[in-house]
N, C-alpha and C positions, 0 to 999 in steps of 0.2 A: 901551692897548697893553701886551701881555704882555712882561715883561722878566725876564731871568735875574738871580739874586741878586747876582752881581758887577756886572752892568750898573747895578743900582740903587745899589750902593755907589759906583760911579764917578760917578753923578749927584750924589751927596752931595759927592764930591771937587770936582767942577766948580763947585759953589756958591761955592767960595773965589775963583773967577774970577782965577786967577793966570796970568802969562805962561808960566811953566814949573812943572811939578810934579815933585818928587823923591820917588822911592819907595825904601825901604830895607828890608833884611832882615838877620838876624844868623845867622852860622854858627860855632858853636863847633868847635874842633879838639881837643877834650879826649879824643878817641878816634875810632872810625870814624864817618864821616858817613853816616847811615842815611836810608832813604827816607821815614821819618816826618818828618824835619827838612825835607825838600824841600817838604812840603805848604804850610805857611804862610809859609815864609821866602823861597822862590823861585818856586814854581809859581803860587800865587794872585797874587803880585805881578807875575809875567811876563804873566799874563792882563790884569791891571789896566793895566799899561804898554801893552800892545797895544791895548786898548780906547781908551785916551786917544789914542794915535797914530792909530788909525783914525778918531777923531772930529776929527782935525786939530789936536790939542793938542801942545805941546812937553812932553817928559818926559825925565827921567833915571832910571836904575834902577841901584842899587848893592846888593851884598850885602857886609856887613861880616864879615870873617874875623877871629876873635878870637885873634890871634897873641901878644898881650901878656898872656896869662892864665897863672896858675900851674898846675902839674900837680896835678890832683885825681883822678887815675885810681884805680880800685878793682879789687880782684880780682873775677873771674878775668882781666880784660883784661891785666893784668901781674902779676908775682909780688909777694908781700909785701916781699921784699928790695928789689926795684926801687922800690916805693912809698916805703919807708923812706929810701932814699938820695936820691930825687929829688923827693919831695913838696914843693910850694911853689915850686920852681924854675920860672922862666919857660919855657914849653914850647919856645920857640926855642932854649933852651940845654940842653934835655933830649935825650940821645941816643935814637936809634931803638932801642927794645927788641928789635926783630927783626933789626937789623943791615943792613937793605936801603938805608937812606937816611942822610943826614948828621945829621938830627935828627928829633925827634918830629913837628913840624909837617909837614915834607916827606912823612913816611910816611903820615900820615892825611889830608892835604889833596890829595895827588897824584891819588887816584882821582876825586875830585870835579872837579879841574882838567881831567883828561883827558876827562871825559864830560859836563860840564854843557851844552855846546853841542848834544850829541845829544838832550838833553831839551828843547831849544828854550828854554832859560833865557836871558833877556835881561839879567840883572844883571851889571854890571861888578864884579869882586872888588876890594875895598879892604881893606888889612891894618892892624889897629890899631897894630902896632909902628911902621909907617911914618907913621901920623897923629901919634902921640906924638912921633916924631923931628923931623918937618919940616912939618907942616900948620899954617899960621898961625891958622886959625880954631879948630883944636883947642887950640892954645896959649892963645888968647883965652879959650876955655871953661874951661881949667884954672885960669887966673888968676881968672876970675869966681867959680868955685866955691870956691877957696881963700880969697879975700877975703871971700866971703859965707858962710863955713862955719858960723858961729853961726846964721844964719838958715836955712841948709840943714838943720842939725841939728834945729832946732825943727820944721821941716816934717816931716822923716822920723820924728821921735819921735811924731808924731800917729798914725803908721801902724804903729809897731813895738811889740812886746811888751817886748823887752829894750831899754831906752832907751840912746841914745848918750850918752857922757859929755861934760862940758863942754870937755875938752881934745881932743875928736875932730877929726881932720884927714882929709878925704876922699881921701887919697892914700897909696899904698904905694910908697915908693922902691924902685928896683931895686938890690939889693946888688951892689956892684962886685966883690966877692970870690967869692961863691957863686951869684949871680944869683937868689937868693930874691926873690920878689915877693909873697909871701903873708903872712909874719909879720914883716916889717920895720916899725919904728915911726919915724914922723917926730917928732923931739924938738924941732926948732926950724926955723922958716922965716924966711929973710931975703930978701925980694923973690923972685928966681927961684932961690934956693939953698935946699936942705933938708938939715938934719942928721938923721942916722938911726942907728938901732941894729938890727942883724940878729939875730933870735932863733935863727936856724938855725945860723949859724957864729960869732956873737959879734962880728962886724965892726962898727966904728963909722966913719962916714964922712960925706962931704958930696957931694951930687950936685945935678943940676938938677931942677926940678919937672916937666920934660918927660921925665925918665928914670925912669919908674915907671908906676904904674897907678892910676887913680881907683877908689874904691870903686864897685861895679858899678852902683848906681842913678845915682850921679854920672856915671859913664862913659856910661851910656845917654843921658842928656840932653846930655852934651857931644858925643856923636856926632850927635845931632839938630842941634845948633848947627853943628858942623863941616861936615856934609854938606847942611845946609839942608833937612832931611827934612820932607816934607808928609804922607807916608803910610808907616806901619809897622804890620804886624800883630804879634800876640803870642800865645804859647802859653797854654793854659788855666791854667798855674801863675801867670801874671801877671794873669789876667783877673778874679779875684774882686773884688767890691766892697771898697774899702778896701785893696786889694792893691798890688803893686809898680807896676803901670801907673798906678794912680791917684796914687800918691806921686810918680812921675816926672812925671806931667802937672802936678802942683802945683809941683814944683821948677822945671820949665821955664817955667811962666807967671809965677811969683813971683820967681825968681832971674834969669832971662834976659829976662823981660818979653815972652815970645813964646807964640804959640798952639801947643799940642801937636799932634803929627801925628794925622791921622785913622787909625783902625784898628779891628780887631775881633779877638776871641779865636778861636783855632782849637783843636780837640781833638787829642789825641795818637793815635798809632797803636800798638797793642800787638802785640808779637810772640808768636805762639802756637806752641809746640813741644812735642809729646807731651802736649797738653792743658794745658800750663802756660803761663799768660798773664803777660807782664811788659811794662810800658811801654818802648818803645825808648829807650835812653839811651847816649850816647857814652862817658861816663866808666866805665860798668859793662861796656861792650862788648856790651850787649844790642842787637843791630843786624842789620838786613838791609841790607847796604851798597848805596850808589847804583850802584856798578859791577856788583855781583852781580845786581841787577835786570836790567841789560842783557844778562847772560848767559842769562837765562831768559825775558825778555819784551820787549815793545815799549814804548818810553817813552810813547807816546800813550795806551796802555792804562792805565798808572798815573795819568796826568794826568786821563783821563776819570773814573776812580774818584773821585779827590779832588774833581772839579768836580760830578759828579752827586750825590754824597753830602753836599755842603755842608760848611761849615767847622766847625760845632759838633756834627757827628755823630761819635761815637766809632767807631773802626774797629779791627777785629781782623784781623791778617795772619798766616795759617798757610801757610807755603810749600808744604805738601803738598796743599792744596786751593784756596787763594785764587787762585793764579796761573792755573790753567786756567779757573776760574770768571770771573775778571776779563776774560780774553781773549774768552770767549764772550759775556759781557755787552756788551763793546765791539763785537763783531761784530753783535749785535742792534741796537745803537745806529746802527751804520753802515747797516744795512738800513733803519732808520727814517729816517735822514737822506736816503737816496736814494729814499725813498717806495716801497720794496719791501715793507715790513712796517709794520704799525701798532703803536704802543705798547699795552701792556696797559691803560694808563690815558691817555686822550686829553688829560687835563689836564697830563700830563708832556711833551707833544710838544715844546714850545718848549725846555724844560730839556734834553731829550735832544739835540735838534738843536744847541743852543748849546754844550753840553758837548762834543759831537763836534767841532764847528767849532773851539772854543778849544783842544781837546786836539791838534788838528792845526795849531796856531799861526795860525788863520784863513786857512790855505792848504790846503784839503782836496783830495783827488784829484778829478779832473773826472768820473770814473765809478767805480762801485763796484769796488774791487780784488778780487782773488782771495780767497776765504774758505775756510779749512779749520778746523773746530773743533780747538782746542788738545788736548783730551783724546783725540780721534781720531788726530791726528797723532802723539801720544805713543805710541799703539799701533803705528802704522805704522813709526815711527822704530826700534822694537825689532826689526823683522823685515826691514828693508831690507838688501841686501847691502853689503859694505864699499866697493864701487866703484859708480859711476853711480847714486848714491842719489837724486838729483833726478829723473832719467829714470825710475827704477823707481817712485818715489813717484807720479809723474804717471800712469803706467800704472794703478796701483791706484786713484788718485783719479778717473780717467776712468771706470773700470769701475763705481765706486760712485756716480757722479753728483756727486761733490764738485767736479769740473772739467767744465764744459759748453762752455767756449769752444773753438772749433775750432783757433784759432791763439793760442798763448801768446806774450806779448812778453817782452822782456828783463827788465822789471820783475817779471813773474810768476816767472821763474826765480830772480831774486835773492831775492824774497820767500820762495819755498819753501826755497831753500838756507839762508837765515838762520833760518827757523822750524824746520827740521829740526835745525839745530845747537842752537837754544835748547831745544827740547823734549827733545832727547837729553841735554843737560846736566841739565835738570830731572829727567828719569827717573832718571839715575844718582845725583843728589844728594838729591832731595826727594820723589820719588813714593812714595806709600804702597805697602807690600808687595803689596797686592792688585792693583796696576796693573803690577807687574813680571811679564813673561811670558817663558816659554820653551816654544816649541811642541813638541808631540809630532811626531816625524818619521815614526813608524810607529804603527799602531793599538795602543793599550794593551790587548793581548789578556787580560792578567791581570784586567782589569775585568769580563770576560764572566762569570766565575764568581759575581760579586756581583749580577748582574742577574737579575730574575725575569721572568715572562712579560709583565707590564704594561710593564716597562722596555723589553723587546724590541719590543713593539707601538708604544710611544712613539717609539723610534728609527726604526722603519720608516716611520712617518708623517712624522717630521721629514725623513727622506731624500727622501720624495716631494715634500714642500713645497720643499725646497732645489733639487731638480731643476727645478722650474717657476718658481723665484723670480727676479725681476729685481733684481740686486744694488744698484740705486740706490733701491729701495723699502724703506727700513729699517723704517718703521712697519708695513708690511704683514707683514713677517716677524715682528716683535715680537708683533703681535696673533695671528698664527697659532701661534706657539710657546705663548703663554698658553692659547689655545683647545685645543690638543692636550694640554697638561699636564692641563687640566681634564677633557677628554673621556676621558682614559686613567686618571682617578682618582688622579693623583699630586698631591703638594703642589708649589707653585712651587719651594720650596727643593730638593726631590728632583729635579725635572726639570732645573733649572739645574745642579745639582751633577753630574749624569750628563754633561751636555754639556761642562761645564768640565773634567771628568776626561778626556774623550775628546780635547779640543783641547789642554789644557795640563797634564794630569796633576795638577791641584789642584782643591780644592773651590769656589773662587771666583776672580774675576778682574775685568778691566774689563767695562764694559757688554757683554752677550753679543752683541747684534746688531752693535755696532761691531767687536767682536772677529772675528765671522764675516766681516764686510765686509773688514776689514783682511787677514785670512788668505786670503780668497777662498773662494767656496762649493765650488769643485771640490776644493780641499784638504781642506775640512771633510767633504765627502761621502766622500772617499777614506778618511778616518779612521773615519767612522760605518759605512760599508759594510764596512770591514775587520773591525770588531767583529761585524757581523751575519753575515758569511760564515765566521767562525771556528768 
């Protein structure tokens, strides 16, 4: 039986034969929460959770929000002055640098909080500061790690280049004066009390071992213990052999005597802007934010991309090109799912269908929804009137054959309204300049003087072709334009440039046939014939 890669992973999980399975992910709030972070921390885990539930298994799903972390932000996310003032302070106690919220956490967590359900994410958020304050199992884990710190140090030193010293304590007290939680030093521990010195403000004090933060590897295994985690995935930075995940697995098995969670490593998503590629990172502010995606695209499209490309595939995300491409790939998958189209590779049939099903949270539409290519809708959105946009779009889409249903339902109208809004936003903020259009209202008669006899004959033939053309037949027009260019002895670049100049007053633009469809053949004919009659 053919199985999807995540189905096979769930088979491995079920070999544990537990009454209940707990899945966890981690979400730093060190800066904007970006779409790359969603991949392995909440999207894959949500699918795993749903597969388990669909198989009749009991499961819990958490995402740990790291609110007990120190500020480690970098420029250009915030200014150098802000960093110097607040570096190392617990982010709950750091003010919002943009002045919109009461603190750092609220500012950067709120977008995720408001939209995670729209992504179909099943994870219940848990906050590390609350676990430290009042969770009994977290308190047990802290005590276990502090009491066994010598053994923990020996284990970690097997994996570290720079060795931990003999007086190492896996705990950073929270300074009661300046709320530094990065460079405080535990100088003495007496049962549940810890004496500390703060390097940031010079304060010396005594606090509880529950008012601070474990060193991050110790914290990771403490969270496994506190939440009884059975499954947790990890980014590629933790995935190397002998790396942090391996060290945490050994800590958990030898200090806590428990079997480490199952998991697998997942690749990062790089943000590409102006051909510059950088891994998305919250602290640096290199981000395409989770709420920004919903302004330009559908959540199921992003989920489909992550599922079909598998966990260990490196992904590049260029907002100017990736967004339309992903939507149109999703549309293809939808047609495959509904048996309207066959995949280019039959061996991918199950993967495509399962990825589509899972991206729709295992509750797909009963029939294929309305489909309009994103890149085509981006052209239409630029030439719609300011009022009655949906109705005018429907007229154009019926004329071009993109809508063939006789009666549209309410869902179709809602879909078009949302997508017109999303593509309009994308056009304004991310579309490459070649896709930004401004139509000529009158024939550009000044062009006539630059046209020779070949060009005029070419335009006469194009005029005849357009007269007879059925606007729903895009490929026919495309073939005939190429044939005419060739028969008139022009280069493709030359022929297309003339038509773009007539329609847009520029040398290039969106795909020509899509542009002609969007504008309408009668409008294009008016412009061409205006040139010919001048």
